[in-house]
N, CA and C atoms as a LAMMPS dump frame, in Angstrom:
ITEM: TIMESTEP
0
ITEM: NUMBER OF ATOMS
108
ITEM: BOX BOUNDS ff ff ff
-5.0000000000000000e+02 5.0000000000000000e+02
-5.0000000000000000e+02 5.0000000000000000e+02
-5.0000000000000000e+02 5.0000000000000000e+02
ITEM: ATOMS id mol type element x y z
1 1 1 N 0.785 -1.26 0.188
2 1 2 C -0.044 0.09 0.071
3 1 3 C 0.749 1.275 0.086
4 2 1 N 1.972 1.244 0.954
5 2 2 C 2.87 2.437 0.861
6 2 3 C 3.58 2.626 -0.355
7 3 1 N 4.016 1.715 -0.848
8 3 2 C 4.769 1.405 -2.106
9 3 3 C 3.837 2.218 -3.104
10 4 1 N 2.821 1.89 -3.38
11 4 2 C 1.553 2.61 -4.475
12 4 3 C 1.351 3.737 -4.309
13 5 1 N 1.269 4.402 -2.782
14 5 2 C 1.177 5.698 -2.567
15 5 3 C 2.16 6.526 -2.745
16 6 1 N 3.572 6.081 -2.472
17 6 2 C 4.542 6.625 -3.06
18 6 3 C 4.818 6.826 -4.255
19 7 1 N 4.623 5.664 -5.168
20 7 2 C 4.804 5.942 -6.665
21 7 3 C 3.705 7.075 -7.072
22 8 1 N 2.712 7.101 -6.529
23 8 2 C 1.781 8.124 -6.872
24 8 3 C 2.089 9.529 -6.793
25 9 1 N 3.074 9.698 -5.248
26 9 2 C 3.281 10.909 -4.914
27 9 3 C 4.899 11.197 -5.28
28 10 1 N 5.522 10.461 -6.18
29 10 2 C 6.652 10.815 -6.582
30 10 3 C 6.705 11.972 -7.485
31 11 1 N 5.878 11.769 -8.844
32 11 2 C 5.823 12.916 -9.769
33 11 3 C 5.464 14.343 -8.99
34 12 1 N 4.68 13.962 -8.165
35 12 2 C 4.135 15.208 -7.372
36 12 3 C 5.268 16.238 -6.455
37 13 1 N 6.044 15.064 -5.931
38 13 2 C 7.044 15.439 -5.17
39 13 3 C 8.132 16.151 -5.938
40 14 1 N 8.494 15.742 -7.049
41 14 2 C 9.286 16.302 -8.174
42 14 3 C 9.05 17.509 -8.583
43 15 1 N 7.641 17.767 -8.725
44 15 2 C 7.024 19.041 -9.254
45 15 3 C 7.213 19.908 -8
46 16 1 N 7.113 19.471 -6.924
47 16 2 C 7.43 20.565 -5.687
48 16 3 C 8.364 20.975 -5.569
49 17 1 N 9.628 20.08 -5.65
50 17 2 C 10.903 20.443 -5.602
51 17 3 C 11.102 21.658 -6.839
52 18 1 N 10.678 21.445 -7.892
53 18 2 C 10.956 22.549 -8.826
54 18 3 C 10.504 24.009 -8.408
55 19 1 N 9.369 24.094 -7.429
56 19 2 C 8.879 25.238 -7.506
57 19 3 C 9.361 25.709 -5.898
58 20 1 N 9.733 24.588 -5.084
59 20 2 C 10.1 25.032 -3.683
60 20 3 C 11.686 25.42 -3.609
61 21 1 N 12.01 26.309 -4.187
62 21 2 C 13.332 26.689 -4.228
63 21 3 C 13.82 27.324 -3.161
64 22 1 N 14.986 27.428 -2.579
65 22 2 C 15.795 28.366 -1.408
66 22 3 C 15.175 29.658 -1.539
67 23 1 N 15.011 30.401 -2.843
68 23 2 C 14.495 31.855 -2.65
69 23 3 C 13.224 31.592 -2.33
70 24 1 N 12.329 30.634 -2.724
71 24 2 C 10.955 30.814 -2.261
72 24 3 C 10.625 30.59 -0.856
73 25 1 N 11.75 29.515 -0.086
74 25 2 C 11.737 29.198 1.213
75 25 3 C 12.055 30.53 1.943
76 26 1 N 12.891 31.286 1.385
77 26 2 C 13.311 32.438 2.273
78 26 3 C 12.399 33.386 2.081
79 27 1 N 11.492 33.826 1.22
80 27 2 C 10.52 34.416 1.047
81 27 3 C 9.301 34.107 1.964
82 28 1 N 9.199 32.897 1.691
83 28 2 C 7.976 32.287 2.548
84 28 3 C 8.201 32.548 4.051
85 29 1 N 9.499 32.129 4.734
86 29 2 C 9.884 32.529 6.095
87 29 3 C 9.828 33.968 6.255
88 30 1 N 10.266 34.9 5.542
89 30 2 C 10.137 36.278 5.788
90 30 3 C 8.522 36.837 5.513
91 31 1 N 7.566 35.849 5.228
92 31 2 C 6.322 36.403 5.137
93 31 3 C 5.776 35.889 6.543
94 32 1 N 6.197 34.93 6.799
95 32 2 C 5.89 34.152 8.119
96 32 3 C 6.208 34.907 9.169
97 33 1 N 7.512 35.142 9.399
98 33 2 C 8.272 36.233 10.391
99 33 3 C 9.149 35.723 10.697
100 34 1 N 9.918 34.713 10.347
101 34 2 C 10.999 34.01 11.013
102 34 3 C 12.249 34.911 10.465
103 35 1 N 12.219 35.611 9.532
104 35 2 C 13.042 36.294 9.146
105 35 3 C 12.741 37.896 9.405
106 36 1 N 13.708 38.562 10.173
107 36 2 C 13.177 40.014 10.369
108 36 3 C 13.842 40.549 9.377
């Protein structure tokens, strides 16, 4: 069961990694308030 779920999420995870870049994470953190 876990394997089939992983197989379905793999393309999604790769797509996420394409968009979730360090710059994006830094901007997100700044908006949330972690970075003053």
